N, C-alpha and C positions, 0 to 999 in steps of 0.2 A: 315524591310518587311511591316511593317505598313504605313512607307512612302511611298513605292513603290505604295501601293493599293491607297492611298490616291490621288497620282498625275492621276489616273485614271479619277478623275472627271473634273480637268482644262482640260485634253485632250479631254473628251468628250464635254464638254461644248466649248472649243475652236472650235472643228470639227463641231458644229451645228452654233457656230457664223460664222464662215467661208462660212457656206452654205448659212446662211440667207445674207452675203453681196455679195455673188456670185448672189444669186437668185435675190435680190433688184437691183444690179448693170445690168442683164442682162434683167429684164422685164419694171423697171420705166422709161426710155430712150425712150422707144416704146410705151407704152401705158398708163403711167402717174398712174396706179396702180396696185396694186398685182394681176398677171393673170398667166394665164397656160406659162410657158416658152415653146420657141419654138429653133428650131435649128437655128444658125445663116446663116446655108448655103443654108439650103432649105424651112425653114420655117416651118418643118413640127412639129407639136407639140410632145414634151416629155411626156412620162406619168410620173409620179411622184416617181414611183420606179425607173425608168431610170434615171431621172432627180438627185436624191437625192443619187444615189448611183455612180454618175458620169461614167455613160456609155456614149459610143458614140451614134449617132445618129443611128436608126435603118433601116430608110429609105436611108441615103446617105453614112451612115459611117464615117461622119465629127468626127474626136476626140474631146473632150472639151479641152479648150484653154491652155497655159501656165498660162495663169494669174488664172483661175480657181484655177489650184494645187498651185500656191504661195500664192493665198490669204489662202486657207485651211493650208498650212505648217507655214504661219505668224501668222493666228488666233491662231493655236493650241500653236507655242512658245510663242506668248504674253499673251495667257491665263494661260498658265504654270509659266510663269514669274510673273504676278501679284498674281496668286495664293501662289507662295513662298515668294513673298516679296508685300505684299499686301500696295498699296498707302496709305500714311499717311493723303493725303486730304480729298480726295472723300470716300475711302474706298473701298472694293472690289466690291458690286454688282453696285453701281453708275459707276465706274471706267470702267466695263466692259461693259456698255451700251453705255458709251461715246466713248470706242475704235469701237464697231461695227458702231456707228454712224459716226466716222471718217472714217472707211474703206469704208463704202458707198460712202460717200462724195467724197473721194480721188480717187477712182476706176471710180465712173461716168466722173467726171470731166476730170482725164486722157484720157479717151477713147472717150468722146463725147464733150469735152468743154461745159458741161452743170453743173448747179446747179438747181435741179428743185425745183418747188414751194412747191409740198408735203414735201421733207425732209428739207426746209428751216422752213415751219412749224412747223412740228415733232421737229426739231432744237431749235424753238423758246421756246417752251414748256420745252424742255429738258434744254436748256440754263438757262432758269428762275430759275429751280428746283435746278441746280447745282450751279451757281451762289449765290443765295439764302442760300444754305447749306455751302458754302465755305466763304463766308462773314458775315452770321449769327451765327458763332458759336462763334467767337469774339468779335461782334459788336452787336449782338441783332437781333431777326428776321427781323424787321421792317426796320432797318438800312440794313440789307442785300439785302432786295428786292430793295432798293433805290439805292444801289450800282451796283447791278447786272442790274437794269433798266438803269441807268447812262452810265454803261460801254456798253450797247447796242445802245444807243442812239449815244453814241460818235464813235463807229466802224461803225454804218449805215452811220452817217453824214459826217466822213471822208472819208470813202470810197464811199460815193456818189459824193464827191467832184473831188476826184480822178477819177470816171467814166465818169463824164463830160469833165475833162480834158483828158480822154483816148478814148472820143467820137472827139474830134478836131484832134486827132492823127491819128484815124479811117478815119477822112474825108481826112487828109494830103495823106494817104496812098492810099487811092482809087484813089486820083487824080495821085500820082506818077504811080500807074500802069494801070491808063487810064479804071478802071474796078471797081466797088463797088461789090466785094464777098461776104458782108454780116459779114466779121471778124470785131470782136471788141478787142481792147486793153485789156480794161476789160468787162467783162459780167455784165449785170444786176443781174444775180446769186451771182455773187461776194459781191454786197453791201448788199444782205440778208444775206449771210454768214458771213459776219464782223458783222453785228447785234447778229449774233446768236452768235458766239464767244466772243462778246462782252458782252451779257448776262452770259455765261459761266464764262468768266474772272472777270467781274465786273471793276470797276474803283478802281485803274489806270494802272489796268495788261494789258488791252485791248493794250494800245499804246505798250506796249512791244512787244505785238504779230504781231503788225502792223509793227513795225519796223523789227523784225525778220523777218517778211516774204517778205517784200520789198527788205531787203539784201538779203536774200535766191534766190529771183527771179531773181534779177541784178546778182549775182555771177553765175547762172545756164546760164543766158543770154551771160556773157561774157564767160563761158567755152566753151558754143555752139559755139561763133563766133571765138574764137581762136582754137577750133579744126576743123572748115572749112577753115580758113586760113592755118593752117598745112598740110590739105588733098588738099590744093589750089583748093576749089568749092567755095570760097567766091565770092561774087556778091553783090550789092547793094541790091537786093531783100531779100538778106537773114536777113537784117534789117526791113523788112517788114512781117516777121514771127511773130505771137503773141504765148507767151505760156500763158499756164492755172497756175493761179495764187493761185487758191485755195487750192492747194496740200501745199504750203509754209506757207500759213497762217495756216493751219492745223498743220504743224508742228511746228510753232512758240507755237500754244494753246496746244499741246502736251507737249513742254516742258516745259511749265509755270504750266501745271497742273500735271505733273508726274515726271518731271525730276529736 
């Protein structure tokens, strides 16, 4: 009975964490700041009571998106799992903060192909704290800071090189399509994200996250193309579709931090 009551804590915290991920994902891509959320269909502002209780829009009746409910469910499940099996590396409080941050990055990148500067700035501070904490326990705090910063520089530097290579691919794509729609093989936000993840993981573990992210992104692209072939919808233009890489690098970092 005591165990059942204690589970109410992570369930409540997970629900609140999910609300924050949804809120940040709803407002930051449009206003770049914490502002009043609006209905995505009619742009009518939600009252805070309606928004936090996940009610439909009172003006047009549009219900909350499937993503909203999935985030809430996954947040509650994740918080409950971490509560029952606390991560050894970071401990529970810091792990939950990282989990919320990852959630915001993944949702925004999947929906908008954006990694925002405000989230990167916050992530840099969080990443330095996490990286110093991880490496400082075994190597001393000054060494921990150094390894965290080195990881950030390596992540940023490698991704910057890949970004420049991606820019060449984007130019080739624009010539093939005879139009420039502004799409990028890798966004500038991905460069900052790898800097953040480098700070979190430190040296040399950022290399592992890079390899995992690239492999997962390539595997997804391969599955996508095979799916098009099986459905007989493959055309040369399918190769011109870029995918958001941020979530795959997040998966790599999550694996290294928690699994």
